[in-house]
C-alpha positions as CSV (number, residue, x, y, z in Angstrom):
1,X,-138.3,-53.7,18.9
2,X,-140.2,-53.9,15.6
3,X,-141.6,-57.4,16.3
4,X,-142.6,-56.5,19.8
5,X,-144.4,-53.4,18.6
6,X,-146.1,-55.2,15.7
7,X,-147.3,-58.0,18.0
8,X,-148.6,-55.4,20.4
9,X,-150.6,-53.8,17.7
10,X,-152.1,-57.2,16.7
11,X,-153.0,-58.0,20.3
12,X,-154.6,-54.6,20.7
13,X,-156.7,-55.0,17.5
14,X,-157.8,-58.5,18.6
15,X,-158.8,-57.2,22.0
16,X,-160.8,-54.4,20.3
17,X,-162.4,-56.9,18.0
18,X,-163.5,-59.1,20.9
19,X,-164.8,-56.1,22.8
20,X,-166.7,-55.0,19.7
21,X,-168.3,-58.4,19.4
22,X,-169.3,-58.3,23.1
23,X,-170.8,-54.9,22.7
24,X,-172.8,-55.9,19.7
25,X,-174.3,-58.9,21.6
26,X,-175.0,-56.6,24.5
27,X,-176.6,-54.1,22.1
28,X,-178.9,-56.8,20.6
29,X,-179.9,-58.0,24.1
30,X,-180.6,-54.4,25.1
31,X,-182.7,-53.8,22.0
32,X,-184.7,-56.9,22.8
33,X,-185.2,-55.8,26.3
34,X,-186.2,-52.3,25.2
35,X,-188.6,-53.8,22.7
36,X,-190.3,-55.8,25.5
37,X,-190.5,-52.7,27.7
38,X,-192.1,-50.5,25.1
39,X,-194.3,-53.2,23.5
40,X,-197.2,-52.7,25.8
41,X,-197.2,-49.0,25.1
42,X,-197.2,-49.2,21.4
43,X,-200.5,-48.3,19.7
44,X,-200.6,-51.4,17.6
45,X,-200.6,-53.5,20.8
46,X,-203.2,-51.4,22.6
47,X,-205.7,-51.9,19.9
48,X,-205.4,-55.5,18.6
49,X,-208.0,-57.0,16.2
50,X,-209.3,-59.3,18.9
51,X,-210.4,-56.3,21.0
52,X,-212.9,-55.1,18.4
53,X,-213.9,-58.4,16.9
54,X,-217.7,-59.2,16.7
55,X,-219.5,-62.1,15.1
56,X,-221.6,-59.6,13.2
57,X,-219.2,-57.4,11.4
58,X,-221.8,-54.6,11.2
59,X,-221.4,-54.3,15.0
60,X,-217.7,-53.7,14.9
61,X,-216.5,-50.2,16.1
62,X,-213.4,-49.1,14.3
63,X,-213.2,-45.6,15.8
64,X,-210.5,-46.5,18.4
65,X,-208.3,-47.7,15.7
66,X,-208.8,-44.9,13.1
67,X,-208.5,-42.2,15.8
68,X,-204.9,-43.5,16.5
69,X,-203.9,-43.5,12.8
70,X,-204.8,-47.0,12.0
71,X,-207.3,-48.7,9.6
72,X,-209.9,-51.4,9.6
73,X,-210.9,-53.6,6.7
74,X,-213.4,-56.5,6.6
75,X,-213.2,-59.1,3.8
76,X,-215.9,-61.7,3.4
77,X,-215.6,-65.3,2.2
78,X,-215.9,-64.1,-1.4
79,X,-212.9,-61.8,-0.9
80,X,-215.0,-58.7,-1.1
81,X,-214.0,-55.7,1.1
82,X,-217.4,-55.1,2.7
83,X,-216.1,-52.5,5.2
84,X,-213.1,-50.1,5.2
85,X,-212.3,-47.2,7.6
86,X,-209.1,-45.3,8.1
87,X,-205.8,-46.5,6.7
88,X,-206.3,-48.8,3.7
89,X,-203.3,-50.6,2.2
90,X,-205.4,-53.1,0.2
91,X,-206.7,-50.5,-2.3
92,X,-209.5,-52.7,-3.8
93,X,-213.0,-53.6,-3.1
94,X,-212.9,-57.0,-4.8
95,X,-209.9,-59.4,-4.5
96,X,-209.3,-62.8,-6.2
97,X,-208.3,-65.7,-4.1
98,X,-204.7,-65.4,-5.4
99,X,-204.6,-61.7,-4.5
100,X,-205.9,-62.3,-1.0
101,X,-203.4,-65.1,-0.5
102,X,-200.6,-62.8,-1.7
103,X,-201.8,-60.1,0.7
104,X,-201.8,-62.5,3.6
105,X,-198.3,-63.6,2.8
106,X,-197.1,-60.1,2.3
107,X,-198.5,-59.1,5.7
108,X,-196.1,-61.4,7.4
109,X,-193.1,-60.4,5.4
110,X,-190.1,-58.6,6.9
111,X,-189.3,-55.1,5.9
112,X,-192.8,-53.8,5.2
113,X,-193.6,-50.4,6.8
114,X,-197.0,-51.6,8.2
115,X,-198.1,-53.8,11.1
116,X,-201.1,-56.1,10.2
117,X,-203.2,-58.0,12.8
118,X,-205.5,-60.3,10.9
119,X,-208.2,-62.6,12.5
120,X,-210.7,-64.9,10.8
121,X,-214.2,-65.1,12.3
122,X,-215.5,-68.7,11.8
123,X,-219.2,-67.8,12.5
124,X,-219.4,-64.7,10.4
125,X,-217.0,-66.2,7.7
126,X,-215.0,-63.0,7.3
127,X,-211.5,-61.6,8.0
128,X,-210.9,-58.6,10.2
129,X,-207.7,-56.7,9.2
130,X,-206.3,-54.0,11.6
131,X,-203.5,-52.0,10.1
132,X,-201.1,-49.5,11.8
133,X,-198.0,-47.8,10.4
134,X,-194.8,-49.2,11.7
135,X,-192.8,-46.8,13.9
136,X,-189.6,-48.8,13.9
137,X,-189.0,-52.5,13.6
138,X,-185.8,-54.6,13.4
139,X,-186.6,-58.1,12.2
140,X,-184.2,-60.8,13.2
141,X,-185.4,-64.2,14.2
142,X,-183.7,-67.6,14.6
143,X,-186.3,-70.3,14.5
144,X,-185.9,-74.1,14.9
145,X,-188.1,-77.1,15.3
146,X,-187.2,-80.3,17.0
147,X,-189.6,-82.2,14.7
148,X,-187.4,-81.5,11.7
149,X,-185.3,-84.3,10.1
150,X,-182.0,-84.8,12.0
151,X,-180.0,-84.7,8.8
152,X,-181.5,-81.3,8.0
153,X,-180.7,-80.0,11.5
154,X,-177.0,-81.2,11.3
155,X,-176.7,-79.7,7.8
156,X,-178.0,-76.3,8.9
157,X,-175.7,-76.3,11.9
158,X,-172.7,-77.3,9.8
159,X,-173.4,-74.5,7.3
160,X,-173.7,-72.0,10.2
161,X,-170.5,-73.2,11.8
162,X,-168.7,-73.1,8.4
163,X,-169.9,-69.5,7.8
164,X,-168.8,-68.5,11.3
165,X,-165.4,-70.0,10.8
166,X,-164.8,-68.4,7.4
167,X,-166.0,-65.1,8.7
168,X,-163.8,-65.3,11.8
169,X,-160.8,-66.3,9.6
170,X,-161.3,-63.5,7.1
171,X,-161.8,-61.0,10.0
172,X,-158.7,-62.2,11.7
173,X,-156.7,-62.1,8.5
174,X,-157.8,-58.5,7.8
175,X,-157.1,-57.6,11.4
176,X,-153.6,-59.1,11.2
177,X,-152.8,-57.4,7.9
178,X,-154.1,-54.0,9.1
179,X,-152.2,-54.3,12.4
180,X,-148.9,-55.0,10.4
181,X,-149.5,-52.0,8.1
182,X,-150.3,-49.7,11.0
183,X,-147.4,-50.9,13.0
184,X,-145.0,-50.5,10.1
185,X,-145.9,-46.8,9.8
186,X,-144.6,-46.4,13.3
187,X,-141.8,-49.0,13.5
188,X,-140.1,-47.9,10.2
189,X,-139.6,-44.3,11.3
190,X,-138.6,-45.5,14.8
191,X,-136.1,-47.9,13.2
192,X,-134.5,-45.1,11.1
193,X,-134.3,-42.9,14.3
194,X,-132.7,-45.8,16.2
195,X,-130.2,-46.4,13.4
196,X,-129.4,-42.7,13.4
197,X,-129.0,-42.6,17.2
198,X,-126.7,-45.7,17.0
199,X,-124.5,-44.1,14.4
200,X,-124.4,-40.9,16.4
201,X,-123.4,-42.9,19.5
202,X,-120.6,-44.6,17.5
203,X,-119.2,-41.2,16.5
204,X,-120.7,-40.5,13.1
205,X,-121.8,-36.9,13.8
206,X,-122.7,-36.2,10.2
207,X,-125.7,-38.6,10.3
208,X,-129.1,-37.2,9.5
209,X,-132.6,-38.8,9.4
210,X,-135.0,-38.2,6.5
211,X,-138.4,-39.7,7.1
212,X,-140.4,-37.7,4.5
213,X,-143.4,-37.5,6.9
214,X,-145.6,-34.6,8.0
215,X,-146.8,-35.9,11.4
216,X,-145.2,-35.9,14.9
217,X,-142.4,-38.0,13.5
218,X,-141.4,-35.1,11.3
219,X,-141.0,-33.0,14.5
220,X,-139.0,-35.7,16.1
221,X,-136.9,-35.9,12.9
222,X,-136.2,-32.2,13.0
223,X,-135.3,-32.3,16.6
224,X,-132.9,-35.2,16.0
225,X,-131.2,-33.6,13.0
226,X,-130.9,-30.3,15.0
227,X,-129.4,-32.2,17.9
228,X,-127.0,-34.0,15.6
229,X,-126.0,-30.8,13.9
230,X,-125.3,-29.1,17.3
231,X,-123.3,-32.1,18.4
232,X,-121.3,-32.2,15.2
233,X,-120.6,-28.5,15.6
234,X,-119.6,-28.9,19.3
235,X,-117.4,-31.9,18.4
236,X,-115.7,-29.9,15.6
237,X,-115.1,-27.1,18.1
238,X,-113.8,-29.5,20.7
239,X,-111.5,-31.1,18.1
240,X,-110.2,-27.7,17.0
241,X,-109.8,-26.8,20.7
242,X,-107.8,-29.9,21.3
243,X,-105.6,-29.3,18.3
244,X,-105.1,-25.7,19.4
245,X,-104.2,-26.8,22.9
246,X,-101.6,-29.3,21.6
247,X,-100.2,-26.7,19.2
248,X,-100.1,-24.2,22.1
249,X,-98.1,-26.6,24.2
250,X,-95.7,-27.2,21.4
251,X,-95.4,-23.4,20.8
252,X,-94.8,-22.7,24.5
253,X,-92.2,-25.5,24.7
254,X,-90.5,-24.2,21.6
255,X,-90.5,-20.5,22.7
256,X,-89.3,-21.3,26.2
257,X,-86.6,-23.7,24.9
258,X,-84.5,-21.1,23.2
259,X,-84.2,-18.5,26.0
260,X,-83.7,-21.2,28.6
261,X,-81.1,-22.9,26.5
262,X,-79.2,-19.6,26.3
263,X,-79.6,-19.0,30.0
264,X,-78.3,-22.5,30.8
265,X,-75.5,-22.3,28.2
266,X,-74.1,-18.9,29.2
267,X,-74.4,-19.6,32.9
268,X,-72.5,-22.9,32.5
269,X,-69.9,-21.0,30.5
270,X,-69.4,-18.4,33.2
271,X,-69.1,-21.2,35.9
272,X,-66.6,-23.3,34.0
273,X,-64.3,-20.5,32.8
274,X,-63.2,-18.5,35.8
275,X,-60.5,-17.0,33.5
276,X,-63.1,-14.9,31.7
277,X,-62.5,-11.2,31.8
278,X,-65.0,-9.0,33.6
279,X,-66.0,-7.5,30.3
280,X,-66.7,-11.0,28.8
281,X,-68.5,-12.2,32.0
282,X,-70.7,-9.1,32.0
283,X,-71.5,-9.6,28.3
284,X,-72.5,-13.3,29.0
285,X,-74.6,-12.2,32.0
286,X,-76.4,-9.6,29.9
287,X,-77.4,-12.4,27.5
288,X,-78.6,-14.5,30.4
289,X,-80.6,-11.6,31.7
290,X,-82.1,-10.7,28.3
291,X,-83.2,-14.3,27.8
292,X,-84.6,-14.6,31.3
293,X,-86.6,-11.4,30.7
294,X,-87.8,-12.9,27.4
295,X,-89.0,-16.1,29.1
296,X,-90.6,-14.1,31.9
297,X,-92.4,-11.9,29.4
298,X,-93.7,-15.0,27.6
299,X,-95.0,-16.6,30.8
300,X,-96.6,-13.3,31.9
301,X,-98.4,-12.8,28.6
302,X,-99.5,-16.4,28.5
303,X,-101.0,-16.0,32.0
304,X,-102.8,-12.9,30.8
305,X,-104.2,-14.6,27.8
306,X,-105.4,-17.5,29.9
307,X,-107.0,-15.0,32.3
308,X,-108.9,-13.4,29.4
309,X,-110.4,-16.9,28.6
310,X,-111.6,-17.4,32.1
311,X,-115.4,-17.0,32.4
312,X,-115.0,-15.1,35.7
313,X,-112.8,-12.4,34.0
314,X,-114.6,-9.0,34.1
315,X,-113.6,-5.5,32.9
316,X,-113.9,-2.5,35.1
317,X,-115.9,-0.4,32.7
318,X,-116.0,3.4,33.0
319,X,-117.9,5.9,30.8
320,X,-115.1,7.6,29.0
321,X,-114.6,10.4,26.4
322,X,-112.8,8.3,23.7
323,X,-111.3,11.3,22.0
324,X,-109.6,12.6,25.1
325,X,-108.6,9.1,26.2
326,X,-107.0,8.4,22.8
327,X,-105.0,11.6,23.0
328,X,-103.6,10.4,26.3
329,X,-102.8,7.0,24.9
330,X,-101.0,8.5,21.9
331,X,-99.0,10.7,24.2
332,X,-97.9,7.6,26.1
333,X,-96.8,5.9,22.9
334,X,-94.6,8.8,21.8
335,X,-91.4,7.9,23.7
336,X,-91.4,4.3,22.2
337,X,-92.1,5.6,18.7
338,X,-89.5,8.3,18.8
339,X,-87.0,5.9,20.4
340,X,-87.5,3.5,17.4
341,X,-87.0,6.3,14.9
342,X,-90.6,6.3,13.8
343,X,-92.7,9.1,12.4
344,X,-96.2,9.6,13.7
345,X,-99.5,11.3,12.8
346,X,-102.6,11.6,14.9
347,X,-106.1,12.6,13.7
348,X,-108.6,12.8,16.6
349,X,-111.8,14.8,16.4
350,X,-112.3,17.8,18.5
351,X,-115.5,16.6,20.1
352,X,-116.7,14.0,22.7
353,X,-117.5,10.4,21.8
354,X,-118.5,8.4,24.8
355,X,-117.8,4.7,25.3
356,X,-117.7,2.3,28.2
357,X,-114.1,0.9,28.6
358,X,-111.6,-0.4,31.0
359,X,-108.9,2.3,30.4
360,X,-106.0,0.2,31.6
361,X,-107.0,-2.9,29.6
362,X,-107.7,-0.9,26.4
363,X,-104.4,0.8,26.8
364,X,-102.8,-2.6,26.5
365,X,-104.3,-3.0,23.1
366,X,-102.6,0.1,21.7
367,X,-99.3,-0.7,23.5
368,X,-99.3,-4.2,21.9
369,X,-100.1,-2.7,18.4
370,X,-97.2,-0.2,18.8
371,X,-94.8,-2.9,20.0
372,X,-95.8,-5.0,17.0
373,X,-95.2,-2.1,14.6
374,X,-91.8,-1.3,16.2
375,X,-90.7,-4.9,16.3
376,X,-91.3,-5.7,12.6
377,X,-90.6,-2.4,10.8
378,X,-87.5,-0.4,10.0
379,X,-86.7,3.1,11.1
380,X,-88.5,5.9,9.3
381,X,-91.8,4.0,9.3
382,X,-94.8,6.3,9.9
383,X,-97.5,5.3,12.4
384,X,-100.8,7.1,12.2
385,X,-103.8,6.9,14.6
386,X,-107.2,8.2,13.6
387,X,-110.8,8.0,14.9
388,X,-114.2,8.4,13.3
389,X,-117.8,7.4,14.0
390,X,-119.8,4.9,12.0
391,X,-123.6,4.9,12.2
392,X,-123.6,7.9,14.5
393,X,-127.1,8.9,13.7
394,X,-128.5,5.4,14.2
395,X,-129.0,3.3,17.3
396,X,-126.0,1.0,17.9
397,X,-123.4,3.3,16.4
398,X,-119.7,2.5,16.9
399,X,-116.4,4.3,17.1
400,X,-113.7,3.1,14.6
401,X,-110.0,3.6,15.5
402,X,-107.4,3.0,12.7
403,X,-103.9,2.2,13.8
404,X,-101.8,2.2,10.6
405,X,-98.2,1.9,9.5
406,X,-96.6,2.2,6.1
407,X,-94.1,-0.5,6.8
408,X,-93.4,-3.8,5.0
409,X,-96.8,-5.3,5.8
410,X,-97.6,-9.1,5.7
411,X,-99.4,-11.3,3.2
412,X,-103.1,-10.7,3.1
413,X,-103.9,-14.4,3.6
414,X,-102.3,-14.2,7.1
415,X,-104.5,-11.3,8.2
416,X,-106.7,-13.5,10.4
417,X,-104.0,-15.9,11.5
418,X,-101.8,-13.2,13.2
419,X,-104.4,-13.0,16.0
420,X,-103.8,-16.6,17.0
421,X,-101.4,-17.3,19.8
422,X,-97.7,-17.8,18.7
423,X,-98.4,-17.0,15.1
424,X,-95.8,-14.7,13.6
425,X,-95.1,-13.4,10.2
426,X,-91.4,-13.1,10.7
427,X,-90.6,-14.6,7.3
428,X,-92.1,-11.5,5.6
429,X,-91.2,-8.8,8.1
430,X,-88.1,-7.3,9.4
431,X,-87.4,-8.2,13.1
432,X,-84.2,-6.2,13.6
433,X,-85.7,-3.9,16.1
434,X,-87.0,-6.1,18.8
435,X,-85.4,-9.5,18.9
436,X,-88.7,-11.2,18.4
437,X,-91.9,-11.1,20.5
438,X,-93.8,-13.7,22.5
439,X,-96.3,-14.2,19.7
440,X,-99.2,-13.4,22.1
441,X,-99.5,-9.6,21.8
442,X,-102.0,-9.5,19.0
443,X,-104.0,-12.4,20.4
444,X,-104.3,-10.5,23.7
445,X,-105.2,-7.3,21.9
446,X,-107.9,-9.1,19.9
447,X,-109.5,-10.7,23.0
448,X,-109.5,-7.4,24.9
449,X,-111.2,-5.6,22.0
450,X,-113.9,-8.4,21.8
451,X,-114.4,-8.3,25.6
452,X,-115.1,-4.6,25.3
453,X,-118.0,-5.5,22.9
454,X,-116.0,-4.5,19.8
455,X,-113.5,-6.1,17.6
456,X,-109.9,-5.9,16.2
457,X,-109.2,-6.7,12.5
458,X,-106.4,-6.3,10.1
459,X,-106.1,-5.1,6.5
460,X,-102.7,-5.6,5.1
461,X,-100.5,-6.9,2.2
462,X,-96.8,-7.2,1.5
463,X,-95.1,-3.8,1.1
464,X,-98.4,-2.0,1.8
465,X,-98.2,-1.7,5.5
466,X,-100.8,-2.7,8.1
467,X,-104.1,-1.1,9.1
468,X,-105.5,-2.4,12.4
469,X,-109.2,-1.5,12.8
470,X,-110.5,-1.3,16.4
471,X,-114.3,-0.9,16.8
472,X,-116.1,0.0,20.1
473,X,-119.8,0.5,20.7
474,X,-120.8,4.1,21.4
475,X,-123.2,4.8,24.3
């Protein structure tokens, strides 16, 4: 790409150079034509010396010249200025032969700001000089004479050709060098961008381009780096999602394997041992039933978690007095808490705090938190539920619900991980009360809280209990 672009620049510059030369020639021809067109209208050409020449210089009328800004001088054969009227560029009344000769030579020189028309009268033996200021003159003449010596003509032509060749060579060299320099200012940034794009295509999402420029390429650089950053972020999320998916499959397989193994084992035992007593058979069937229920609960919650991740999932939001709603929820939790031998405390304000919630879905959050507390804590644990407002005098205030227990707690570094599917803290908590959960309850509760526009977080540590914090936007 670099060579092609550089060559294109060189071609473009050469074309521009050729067009410039053509335009210059055309401009010279145009100037020549314009000079011919206006020549007859110029004052100096309307009043030439021949038009006022007389054999007796005393009869010469200079008024037509002087009235148009010119001047007339008459110099006799002794180089005396015997008559002068109007513009006078001689400045003397008596000239020497050398001075007169110098004046005649100077009058034909290029670059002087006056036009001289000089005629010699043979009879009267005097020179008539008519002078006009030059309006604008460009002097450029190429003169040749066939009578010149052939060697001189060839020498002059050779010099002109040599000068033209050297000039063309230098101009072409400068054009070539300039085209390369100009092209490199474009091709180098493009090459860096191409290299970055190639690395990005090959999977190096950490690649960034640094051009150190402040033109349009800088904008392209920023756009490329922003795109690379977004792709890197998306690929990291995709990789994490793939890892989570694989881990989820492993966790599902592991969690289904144990209850299904128990179902299969005890069913086979009942089939192969008809001599079992009714009491033994009922005990085995109870184990089969419990494990079937456990597997069914796992699949049901897995389905619910999957449904929450579906973009089409939507809550049925209703404007609700959160204080009254929370009292009803706490009342629904009482049988479970009392059945587990738990103590409880509720602190709910005696006022109205309105939020938009899906009552059935949000109840699932509190049910899962209660099940979690019962499953992993011993009898005598106290569960407390409290509610307060945060930022109530500002726009965007929120309701904060604390669901606390004074049980065994879990390590603080696992506070975020417990909301991931199939993550349990069984190693640090007592599971006597529930036989183990699906590992999906807190994940479902977290997603439901977020779907309501709030959040669910955990503050905990070993032997310090757990405090689940639920936030909901106030309307």
